[in-house]
BAVO-414112 format. One record per residue (C-alpha): residue in one letter; chain; residue number from 0; z, x, y. Coordinates in nm, 3 decimals, m for minus. Layout:
// residues N
+---------+--------+-----+---------+---------+---------+
: residuo : cadena : num :       w :       u :       v :
+---------+--------+-----+---------+---------+---------+
:       A :      A : NUM :       Z :       X :       Y :
...
+---------+--------+-----+---------+---------+---------+
//
This chain:
// residues 344
+---------+--------+-----+---------+---------+---------+
: residuo : cadena : num :       w :       u :       v :
+---------+--------+-----+---------+---------+---------+
:       M :      A :   0 :   9.965 :   9.176 :  11.023 :
:       L :      A :   1 :   9.994 :   9.551 :  11.022 :
:       R :      A :   2 :   9.995 :   9.710 :  11.369 :
:       V :      A :   3 :   9.705 :   9.958 :  11.367 :
:       A :      A :   4 :   9.591 :  10.165 :  11.661 :
:       L :      A :   5 :   9.247 :  10.328 :  11.737 :
:       Y :      A :   6 :   9.256 :  10.657 :  11.933 :
:       D :      A :   7 :   8.950 :  10.743 :  12.145 :
:       D :      A :   8 :   8.877 :  10.910 :  12.474 :
:       P :      A :   9 :   8.551 :  10.981 :  12.664 :
:       L :      A :  10 :   8.629 :  11.347 :  12.667 :
:       F :      A :  11 :   8.575 :  11.379 :  12.296 :
:       R :      A :  12 :   8.195 :  11.308 :  12.368 :
:       E :      A :  13 :   8.204 :  11.608 :  12.614 :
:       H :      A :  14 :   8.250 :  11.847 :  12.327 :
:       D :      A :  15 :   7.894 :  12.000 :  12.269 :
:       A :      A :  16 :   7.857 :  12.180 :  11.952 :
:       G :      A :  17 :   7.498 :  12.279 :  12.019 :
:       L :      A :  18 :   7.139 :  12.130 :  12.045 :
:       G :      A :  19 :   7.056 :  11.954 :  11.729 :
:       H :      A :  20 :   7.400 :  12.018 :  11.572 :
:       P :      A :  21 :   7.494 :  11.735 :  11.323 :
:       E :      A :  22 :   7.854 :  11.703 :  11.466 :
:       R :      A :  23 :   7.735 :  11.521 :  11.777 :
:       P :      A :  24 :   7.900 :  11.273 :  12.023 :
:       E :      A :  25 :   7.701 :  10.984 :  11.869 :
:       R :      A :  26 :   7.926 :  11.001 :  11.567 :
:       L :      A :  27 :   8.216 :  10.855 :  11.782 :
:       D :      A :  28 :   7.966 :  10.577 :  11.917 :
:       A :      A :  29 :   7.890 :  10.489 :  11.552 :
:       V :      A :  30 :   8.264 :  10.443 :  11.480 :
:       R :      A :  31 :   8.312 :  10.222 :  11.774 :
:       S :      A :  32 :   7.990 :  10.006 :  11.717 :
:       G :      A :  33 :   8.080 :   9.965 :  11.356 :
:       L :      A :  34 :   8.423 :   9.829 :  11.445 :
:       R :      A :  35 :   8.269 :   9.597 :  11.719 :
:       D :      A :  36 :   7.999 :   9.459 :  11.490 :
:       A :      A :  37 :   8.250 :   9.385 :  11.223 :
:       G :      A :  38 :   8.480 :   9.211 :  11.476 :
:       L :      A :  39 :   8.755 :   9.445 :  11.415 :
:       E :      A :  40 :   8.815 :   9.608 :  11.767 :
:       P :      A :  41 :   9.021 :   9.319 :  11.910 :
:       R :      A :  42 :   9.257 :   9.350 :  11.622 :
:       L :      A :  43 :   9.340 :   9.711 :  11.709 :
:       R :      A :  44 :   9.553 :   9.868 :  11.988 :
:       L :      A :  45 :   9.311 :  10.094 :  12.178 :
:       L :      A :  46 :   9.507 :  10.409 :  12.281 :
:       S :      A :  47 :   9.403 :  10.724 :  12.487 :
:       P :      A :  48 :   9.558 :  11.053 :  12.337 :
:       R :      A :  49 :   9.764 :  11.306 :  12.519 :
:       P :      A :  50 :   9.692 :  11.677 :  12.497 :
:       A :      A :  51 :   9.868 :  11.873 :  12.227 :
:       T :      A :  52 :  10.122 :  12.127 :  12.375 :
:       A :      A :  53 :  10.116 :  12.499 :  12.288 :
:       E :      A :  54 :  10.438 :  12.453 :  12.100 :
:       E :      A :  55 :  10.282 :  12.176 :  11.868 :
:       L :      A :  56 :   9.962 :  12.376 :  11.811 :
:       E :      A :  57 :  10.172 :  12.706 :  11.739 :
:       R :      A :  58 :  10.348 :  12.543 :  11.449 :
:       V :      A :  59 :  10.032 :  12.598 :  11.252 :
:       H :      A :  60 :   9.806 :  12.835 :  11.465 :
:       T :      A :  61 :   9.883 :  13.179 :  11.576 :
:       P :      A :  62 :   9.946 :  13.217 :  11.953 :
:       E :      A :  63 :   9.639 :  13.444 :  11.952 :
:       H :      A :  64 :   9.411 :  13.173 :  11.821 :
:       V :      A :  65 :   9.539 :  12.925 :  12.073 :
:       A :      A :  66 :   9.480 :  13.168 :  12.349 :
:       R :      A :  67 :   9.120 :  13.242 :  12.207 :
:       V :      A :  68 :   9.029 :  12.869 :  12.221 :
:       A :      A :  69 :   9.194 :  12.822 :  12.558 :
:       A :      A :  70 :   8.984 :  13.105 :  12.692 :
:       T :      A :  71 :   8.666 :  12.905 :  12.630 :
:       A :      A :  72 :   8.755 :  12.650 :  12.898 :
:       G :      A :  73 :   8.454 :  12.617 :  13.139 :
:       K :      A :  74 :   8.239 :  12.837 :  12.905 :
:       T :      A :  75 :   8.004 :  12.825 :  12.606 :
:       V :      A :  76 :   8.148 :  13.046 :  12.328 :
:       R :      A :  77 :   8.035 :  13.081 :  11.968 :
:       F :      A :  78 :   8.285 :  13.149 :  11.717 :
:       D :      A :  79 :   8.045 :  13.172 :  11.411 :
:       P :      A :  80 :   7.683 :  13.026 :  11.337 :
:       D :      A :  81 :   7.816 :  12.666 :  11.272 :
:       T :      A :  82 :   8.117 :  12.647 :  11.543 :
:       R :      A :  83 :   8.068 :  12.650 :  11.911 :
:       A :      A :  84 :   8.290 :  12.577 :  12.207 :
:       S :      A :  85 :   8.130 :  12.427 :  12.528 :
:       P :      A :  86 :   8.295 :  12.402 :  12.873 :
:       H :      A :  87 :   8.494 :  12.096 :  12.779 :
:       S :      A :  88 :   8.557 :  12.181 :  12.419 :
:       Y :      A :  89 :   8.907 :  12.312 :  12.473 :
:       E :      A :  90 :   9.020 :  11.989 :  12.648 :
:       A :      A :  91 :   8.871 :  11.784 :  12.388 :
:       A :      A :  92 :   9.048 :  11.977 :  12.107 :
:       L :      A :  93 :   9.372 :  11.950 :  12.278 :
:       L :      A :  94 :   9.326 :  11.567 :  12.290 :
:       A :      A :  95 :   9.197 :  11.552 :  11.909 :
:       A :      A :  96 :   9.527 :  11.725 :  11.808 :
:       G :      A :  97 :   9.737 :  11.537 :  12.053 :
:       A :      A :  98 :   9.595 :  11.201 :  11.912 :
:       V :      A :  99 :   9.738 :  11.283 :  11.568 :
:       V :      A : 100 :  10.079 :  11.406 :  11.718 :
:       D :      A : 101 :  10.095 :  11.092 :  11.930 :
:       A :      A : 102 :  10.021 :  10.868 :  11.642 :
:       V :      A : 103 :  10.289 :  11.050 :  11.431 :
:       D :      A : 104 :  10.541 :  10.971 :  11.707 :
:       R :      A : 105 :  10.451 :  10.618 :  11.740 :
:       V :      A : 106 :  10.458 :  10.558 :  11.368 :
:       L :      A : 107 :  10.785 :  10.733 :  11.307 :
:       D :      A : 108 :  10.939 :  10.548 :  11.605 :
:       G :      A : 109 :  10.827 :  10.209 :  11.473 :
:       D :      A : 110 :  10.583 :  10.134 :  11.745 :
:       L :      A : 111 :  10.285 :  10.139 :  11.505 :
:       D :      A : 112 :  10.234 :  10.110 :  11.125 :
:       C :      A : 113 :   9.894 :  10.297 :  11.098 :
:       A :      A : 114 :   9.644 :  10.458 :  11.317 :
:       F :      A : 115 :   9.273 :  10.578 :  11.317 :
:       C :      A : 116 :   9.220 :  10.873 :  11.527 :
:       A :      A : 117 :   8.851 :  10.874 :  11.614 :
:       V :      A : 118 :   8.839 :  11.243 :  11.735 :
:       R :      A : 119 :   8.626 :  11.545 :  11.783 :
:       P :      A : 120 :   8.602 :  11.832 :  11.716 :
:       P :      A : 121 :   8.716 :  11.781 :  11.361 :
:       G :      A : 122 :   8.987 :  11.999 :  11.226 :
:       H :      A : 123 :   9.043 :  12.066 :  10.848 :
:       H :      A : 124 :   8.837 :  12.392 :  10.828 :
:       A :      A : 125 :   9.050 :  12.549 :  11.110 :
:       E :      A : 126 :   9.291 :  12.813 :  10.977 :
:       A :      A : 127 :   9.597 :  12.957 :  11.148 :
:       G :      A : 128 :   9.390 :  13.224 :  11.320 :
:       R :      A : 129 :   9.031 :  13.116 :  11.297 :
:       A :      A : 130 :   8.786 :  12.850 :  11.413 :
:       M :      A : 131 :   8.530 :  12.762 :  11.172 :
:       G :      A : 132 :   8.323 :  12.483 :  11.013 :
:       F :      A : 133 :   8.285 :  12.291 :  11.350 :
:       C :      A : 134 :   8.669 :  12.289 :  11.391 :
:       L :      A : 135 :   8.877 :  12.453 :  11.657 :
:       F :      A : 136 :   9.230 :  12.321 :  11.587 :
:       N :      A : 137 :   9.344 :  12.169 :  11.264 :
:       N :      A : 138 :   9.432 :  11.827 :  11.397 :
:       V :      A : 139 :   9.580 :  11.682 :  11.062 :
:       A :      A : 140 :   9.788 :  12.009 :  11.015 :
:       V :      A : 141 :   9.912 :  11.988 :  11.367 :
:       G :      A : 142 :  10.033 :  11.646 :  11.299 :
:       A :      A : 143 :  10.183 :  11.716 :  10.963 :
:       A :      A : 144 :  10.381 :  12.004 :  11.096 :
:       H :      A : 145 :  10.500 :  11.773 :  11.388 :
:       A :      A : 146 :  10.635 :  11.519 :  11.136 :
:       L :      A : 147 :  10.818 :  11.797 :  10.963 :
:       A :      A : 148 :  10.954 :  11.901 :  11.299 :
:       R :      A : 149 :  11.070 :  11.532 :  11.341 :
:       G :      A : 150 :  11.285 :  11.574 :  11.029 :
:       L :      A : 151 :  11.065 :  11.445 :  10.746 :
:       E :      A : 152 :  11.090 :  11.615 :  10.423 :
:       R :      A : 153 :  10.780 :  11.501 :  10.241 :
:       V :      A : 154 :  10.438 :  11.444 :  10.400 :
:       L :      A : 155 :  10.124 :  11.380 :  10.207 :
:       V :      A : 156 :   9.768 :  11.502 :  10.336 :
:       V :      A : 157 :   9.471 :  11.343 :  10.135 :
:       D :      A : 158 :   9.134 :  11.487 :  10.226 :
:       P :      A : 159 :   8.839 :  11.290 :  10.093 :
:       D :      A : 160 :   8.593 :  11.489 :  10.306 :
:       V :      A : 161 :   8.306 :  11.612 :  10.103 :
:       H :      A : 162 :   8.395 :  11.974 :  10.212 :
:       H :      A : 163 :   8.724 :  12.140 :  10.107 :
:       G :      A : 164 :   8.978 :  12.153 :  10.383 :
:       N :      A : 165 :   9.034 :  12.530 :  10.348 :
:       G :      A : 166 :   9.226 :  12.547 :  10.675 :
:       T :      A : 167 :   9.487 :  12.267 :  10.573 :
:       Q :      A : 168 :   9.534 :  12.430 :  10.235 :
:       A :      A : 169 :   9.589 :  12.783 :  10.375 :
:       I :      A : 170 :   9.840 :  12.657 :  10.641 :
:       F :      A : 171 :  10.055 :  12.472 :  10.378 :
:       E :      A : 172 :   9.997 :  12.623 :  10.047 :
:       G :      A : 173 :  10.333 :  12.782 :  10.029 :
:       D :      A : 174 :  10.536 :  12.477 :  10.155 :
:       P :      A : 175 :  10.637 :  12.229 :   9.901 :
:       R :      A : 176 :  10.721 :  11.978 :  10.190 :
:       V :      A : 177 :  10.354 :  11.911 :  10.223 :
:       L :      A : 178 :  10.145 :  11.796 :   9.938 :
:       Y :      A : 179 :   9.776 :  11.855 :   9.993 :
:       V :      A : 180 :   9.531 :  11.664 :   9.780 :
:       S :      A : 181 :   9.150 :  11.723 :   9.820 :
:       T :      A : 182 :   8.846 :  11.574 :   9.659 :
:       H :      A : 183 :   8.539 :  11.767 :   9.750 :
:       E :      A : 184 :   8.195 :  11.867 :   9.624 :
:       F :      A : 185 :   8.207 :  12.194 :   9.431 :
:       P :      A : 186 :   8.060 :  12.450 :   9.456 :
:       F :      A : 187 :   7.989 :  12.392 :   9.809 :
:       Y :      A : 188 :   8.087 :  12.508 :  10.176 :
:       P :      A : 189 :   8.338 :  12.668 :  10.244 :
:       G :      A : 190 :   8.353 :  12.805 :   9.880 :
:       T :      A : 191 :   8.733 :  12.732 :   9.834 :
:       G :      A : 192 :   8.902 :  12.454 :   9.644 :
:       S :      A : 193 :   8.864 :  12.542 :   9.269 :
:       L :      A : 194 :   9.116 :  12.423 :   9.023 :
:       A :      A : 195 :   9.259 :  12.775 :   9.019 :
:       E :      A : 196 :   9.403 :  12.707 :   9.370 :
:       V :      A : 197 :   9.728 :  12.535 :   9.323 :
:       G :      A : 198 :   9.950 :  12.663 :   9.597 :
:       K :      A : 199 :  10.155 :  12.973 :   9.625 :
:       D :      A : 200 :  10.530 :  13.070 :   9.574 :
:       R :      A : 201 :  10.738 :  12.764 :   9.626 :
:       G :      A : 202 :  10.438 :  12.561 :   9.705 :
:       R :      A : 203 :  10.286 :  12.599 :   9.354 :
:       G :      A : 204 :  10.167 :  12.257 :   9.244 :
:       F :      A : 205 :  10.165 :  12.115 :   9.595 :
:       T :      A : 206 :   9.807 :  12.199 :   9.641 :
:       V :      A : 207 :   9.602 :  11.966 :   9.434 :
:       N :      A : 208 :   9.228 :  12.034 :   9.423 :
:       L :      A : 209 :   8.999 :  11.796 :   9.248 :
:       P :      A : 210 :   8.663 :  11.944 :   9.272 :
:       L :      A : 211 :   8.369 :  11.706 :   9.197 :
:       P :      A : 212 :   8.011 :  11.771 :   9.104 :
:       A :      A : 213 :   7.737 :  11.664 :   9.326 :
:       G :      A : 214 :   7.613 :  11.307 :   9.262 :
:       C :      A : 215 :   7.952 :  11.132 :   9.227 :
:       G :      A : 216 :   7.981 :  10.782 :   9.357 :
:       D :      A : 217 :   8.208 :  10.491 :   9.388 :
:       A :      A : 218 :   8.312 :  10.475 :   9.013 :
:       E :      A : 219 :   8.401 :  10.846 :   8.997 :
:       Y :      A : 220 :   8.597 :  10.832 :   9.306 :
:       A :      A : 221 :   8.784 :  10.517 :   9.214 :
:       R :      A : 222 :   8.883 :  10.668 :   8.877 :
:       V :      A : 223 :   8.999 :  11.011 :   9.027 :
:       Y :      A : 224 :   9.208 :  10.836 :   9.301 :
:       R :      A : 225 :   9.355 :  10.561 :   9.077 :
:       E :      A : 226 :   9.438 :  10.794 :   8.780 :
:       I :      A : 227 :   9.505 :  11.133 :   8.933 :
:       V :      A : 228 :   9.572 :  11.093 :   9.312 :
:       E :      A : 229 :   9.786 :  10.772 :   9.313 :
:       P :      A : 230 :  10.012 :  10.887 :   9.026 :
:       I :      A : 231 :  10.071 :  11.228 :   9.182 :
:       G :      A : 232 :  10.124 :  11.085 :   9.526 :
:       I :      A : 233 :  10.369 :  10.815 :   9.404 :
:       A :      A : 234 :  10.572 :  11.070 :   9.221 :
:       F :      A : 235 :  10.579 :  11.283 :   9.544 :
:       D :      A : 236 :  10.695 :  10.967 :   9.734 :
:       P :      A : 237 :  10.589 :  11.081 :  10.081 :
:       Q :      A : 238 :  10.755 :  10.960 :  10.395 :
:       L :      A : 239 :  10.424 :  10.973 :  10.576 :
:       V :      A : 240 :  10.056 :  10.977 :  10.463 :
:       L :      A : 241 :   9.793 :  11.151 :  10.662 :
:       I :      A : 242 :   9.421 :  11.124 :  10.582 :
:       S :      A : 243 :   9.158 :  11.367 :  10.673 :
:       Q :      A : 244 :   8.882 :  11.106 :  10.671 :
:       G :      A : 245 :   8.527 :  11.257 :  10.627 :
:       F :      A : 246 :   8.254 :  11.014 :  10.566 :
:       D :      A : 247 :   8.027 :  11.287 :  10.448 :
:       P :      A : 248 :   8.056 :  11.179 :  10.070 :
:       H :      A : 249 :   7.833 :  10.877 :  10.180 :
:       R :      A : 250 :   7.509 :  10.842 :   9.986 :
:       D :      A : 251 :   7.286 :  10.895 :  10.292 :
:       D :      A : 252 :   7.473 :  11.172 :  10.445 :
:       P :      A : 253 :   7.234 :  11.462 :  10.537 :
:       L :      A : 254 :   7.469 :  11.749 :  10.464 :
:       A :      A : 255 :   7.594 :  11.669 :  10.114 :
:       G :      A : 256 :   7.506 :  11.533 :   9.767 :
:       M :      A : 257 :   7.750 :  11.259 :   9.704 :
:       N :      A : 258 :   7.681 :  10.888 :   9.640 :
:       V :      A : 259 :   7.963 :  10.697 :   9.780 :
:       T :      A : 260 :   7.928 :  10.357 :   9.964 :
:       P :      A : 261 :   8.150 :  10.182 :  10.229 :
:       D :      A : 262 :   8.311 :   9.995 :   9.939 :
:       G :      A : 263 :   8.396 :  10.331 :   9.785 :
:       F :      A : 264 :   8.563 :  10.454 :  10.099 :
:       A :      A : 265 :   8.765 :  10.135 :  10.108 :
:       S :      A : 266 :   8.883 :  10.199 :   9.761 :
:       V :      A : 267 :   8.998 :  10.539 :   9.835 :
:       M :      A : 268 :   9.176 :  10.418 :  10.146 :
:       A :      A : 269 :   9.348 :  10.145 :   9.938 :
:       S :      A : 270 :   9.480 :  10.411 :   9.705 :
:       C :      A : 271 :   9.608 :  10.606 :   9.992 :
:       L :      A : 272 :   9.800 :  10.294 :  10.129 :
:       R :      A : 273 :   9.945 :  10.211 :   9.778 :
:       I :      A : 274 :  10.099 :  10.562 :   9.776 :
:       A :      A : 275 :  10.238 :  10.480 :  10.115 :
:       R :      A : 276 :  10.433 :  10.173 :   9.994 :
:       G :      A : 277 :  10.732 :  10.376 :   9.897 :
:       A :      A : 278 :  10.928 :  10.606 :  10.123 :
:       A :      A : 279 :  10.643 :  10.606 :  10.380 :
:       R :      A : 280 :  10.705 :  10.225 :  10.428 :
:       D :      A : 281 :  10.317 :  10.168 :  10.483 :
:       R :      A : 282 :  10.301 :  10.434 :  10.742 :
:       A :      A : 283 :   9.952 :  10.611 :  10.739 :
:       I :      A : 284 :   9.740 :  10.801 :  10.991 :
:       V :      A : 285 :   9.372 :  10.872 :  10.962 :
:       A :      A : 286 :   9.205 :  11.140 :  11.143 :
:       L :      A : 287 :   8.809 :  11.166 :  11.155 :
:       E :      A : 288 :   8.681 :  11.479 :  10.997 :
:       G :      A : 289 :   8.297 :  11.496 :  10.881 :
:       G :      A : 290 :   8.022 :  11.234 :  10.831 :
:       Y :      A : 291 :   7.678 :  11.277 :  10.982 :
:       D :      A : 292 :   7.485 :  10.972 :  10.899 :
:       L :      A : 293 :   7.539 :  10.727 :  11.190 :
:       D :      A : 294 :   7.491 :  10.403 :  10.992 :
:       G :      A : 295 :   7.706 :  10.532 :  10.714 :
:       I :      A : 296 :   7.993 :  10.629 :  10.967 :
:       A :      A : 297 :   7.958 :  10.275 :  11.123 :
:       E :      A : 298 :   7.981 :  10.081 :  10.804 :
:       S :      A : 299 :   8.236 :  10.313 :  10.639 :
:       S :      A : 300 :   8.473 :  10.306 :  10.945 :
:       A :      A : 301 :   8.469 :   9.925 :  10.947 :
:       A :      A : 302 :   8.550 :   9.941 :  10.575 :
:       I :      A : 303 :   8.850 :  10.170 :  10.591 :
:       V :      A : 304 :   8.988 :   9.983 :  10.902 :
:       R :      A : 305 :   8.981 :   9.649 :  10.711 :
:       V :      A : 306 :   9.213 :   9.814 :  10.470 :
:       L :      A : 307 :   9.438 :   9.961 :  10.737 :
:       L :      A : 308 :   9.465 :   9.615 :  10.877 :
:       G :      A : 309 :   9.596 :   9.480 :  10.544 :
:       E :      A : 310 :   9.300 :   9.278 :  10.425 :
:       A :      A : 311 :   9.338 :   9.206 :  10.062 :
:       R :      A : 312 :   9.085 :   9.399 :   9.843 :
:       D :      A : 313 :   8.957 :   9.237 :   9.526 :
:       E :      A : 314 :   8.994 :   9.567 :   9.317 :
:       K :      A : 315 :   8.715 :   9.565 :   9.055 :
:       P :      A : 316 :   8.787 :   9.713 :   8.709 :
:       V :      A : 317 :   8.690 :  10.086 :   8.730 :
:       R :      A : 318 :   8.374 :  10.133 :   8.546 :
:       G :      A : 319 :   8.376 :  10.408 :   8.285 :
:       S :      A : 320 :   8.140 :  10.693 :   8.300 :
:       E :      A : 321 :   8.104 :  11.019 :   8.100 :
:       T :      A : 322 :   8.146 :  11.227 :   8.416 :
:       A :      A : 323 :   8.464 :  11.039 :   8.521 :
:       D :      A : 324 :   8.604 :  11.080 :   8.175 :
:       E :      A : 325 :   8.554 :  11.453 :   8.172 :
:       L :      A : 326 :   8.678 :  11.488 :   8.532 :
:       V :      A : 327 :   9.000 :  11.296 :   8.471 :
:       A :      A : 328 :   9.074 :  11.478 :   8.141 :
:       M :      A : 329 :   9.024 :  11.824 :   8.326 :
:       Y :      A : 330 :   9.255 :  11.728 :   8.601 :
:       R :      A : 331 :   9.518 :  11.606 :   8.372 :
:       E :      A : 332 :   9.515 :  11.917 :   8.174 :
:       R :      A : 333 :   9.532 :  12.130 :   8.489 :
:       Y :      A : 334 :   9.811 :  11.933 :   8.694 :
:       A :      A : 335 :  10.026 :  11.780 :   8.419 :
:       P :      A : 336 :  10.239 :  12.106 :   8.409 :
:       F :      A : 337 :  10.323 :  12.041 :   8.776 :
:       W :      A : 338 :  10.318 :  11.660 :   8.766 :
:       P :      A : 339 :  10.440 :  11.527 :   8.418 :
:       I :      A : 340 :  10.346 :  11.185 :   8.513 :
:       L :      A : 341 :   9.992 :  11.284 :   8.436 :
:       A :      A : 342 :  10.083 :  11.357 :   8.062 :
:       R :      A : 343 :  10.228 :  11.013 :   8.008 :
+---------+--------+-----+---------+---------+---------+
//
C-alpha cells in the first residue's frame, strides 16, 4: 500500500478572508469529514506542517512581496477586492507553503509516496510580486522550486482548478525544468490561460494551457487528460508530480460553470498518477486550491485520496462527445509542434 500523508493544522482555519467570503475555514472541515466518512483517515499519516522559510519563499517570490505579506501579521489588510489578510493569515500562509515543502522533502527522502496538503490560503494565483485571487504565497510553486533546489531536473505541475493558475504560469513560463499543464474554464477569471500562452524563451512549449468551455463534465475531462495531458506528461517524464487540486469544476460549485463529479476528479488524479509511474516513481503531492461547495469538497476529497492510496479504478471507456472531439483536435494542432507524440 502506498504511504500517503495528510497535512492539516488548526491555524489554517484562523485565516479569515472576510465575512461571507467563499474561501472559508469550513472548506477544510469538509475535506476532513469527507475522508472520515469514507473511512480513509486511519489509512493516512496525519502530519502538521512547518513554516516555509524566507529562502524557500524567495525562490519564487520577490523579497518585497514576502515582506508585504509578513507586515500583515496581527492586522487586517486588503490586497485587492477578493484577497484579504487577517491577523493570523501570514502564519497560515507560511504553513501552507511549508506543508508543500515538507511534503517534497519527505517524498524525495523516501519517507512518503504521496501527500495531500489540505491548506489555506490557496496559492496558484499568487505571482512573484503580487497577492491575488484569494492567494498570498504560491504554495505549489514554492514546492516545485524546492524540488529543483534539491537537484531534480524535471517537475510537472498539473492544475485542474477551474480558474487558470496565472501565478504558477508566470513564475515558471521561462523554465523548461517545470512543465505546467492547466485545464480551466475559459474565458473566466483571471483572464489568462489562452492557447496562445505556451511559455517564453527556453520555456516555450513547457506551458500547456487547455482552456475549456463552460459545461464540461467527466467525459470531456477524461478525454483531455487521457489523450492530451497523459501523453505530454509521459513524454516529459517528470521526477515529481505536483497537483494544484481545485474542486471548483464540481457540478455544484457556486463560482463556476463546470459539471465534474467526484468520479471525474478521481479519473483526473488517476491520469496524474499514471504519469508519475516513470521517473517520478509514483511520487505525487496534492495541494488544495479552490472549491467552494462543501459537499462537493467532501466527496471529491475522498475520491482522489482513494486513488492516492492505490485503490484500483475500473476505468470506463471514454465516451465520445462532439465537444471533446473538437477540444482534443484543437489541442493536438496547437501542441504537436512542441510535443510530437500528439501527432502520432
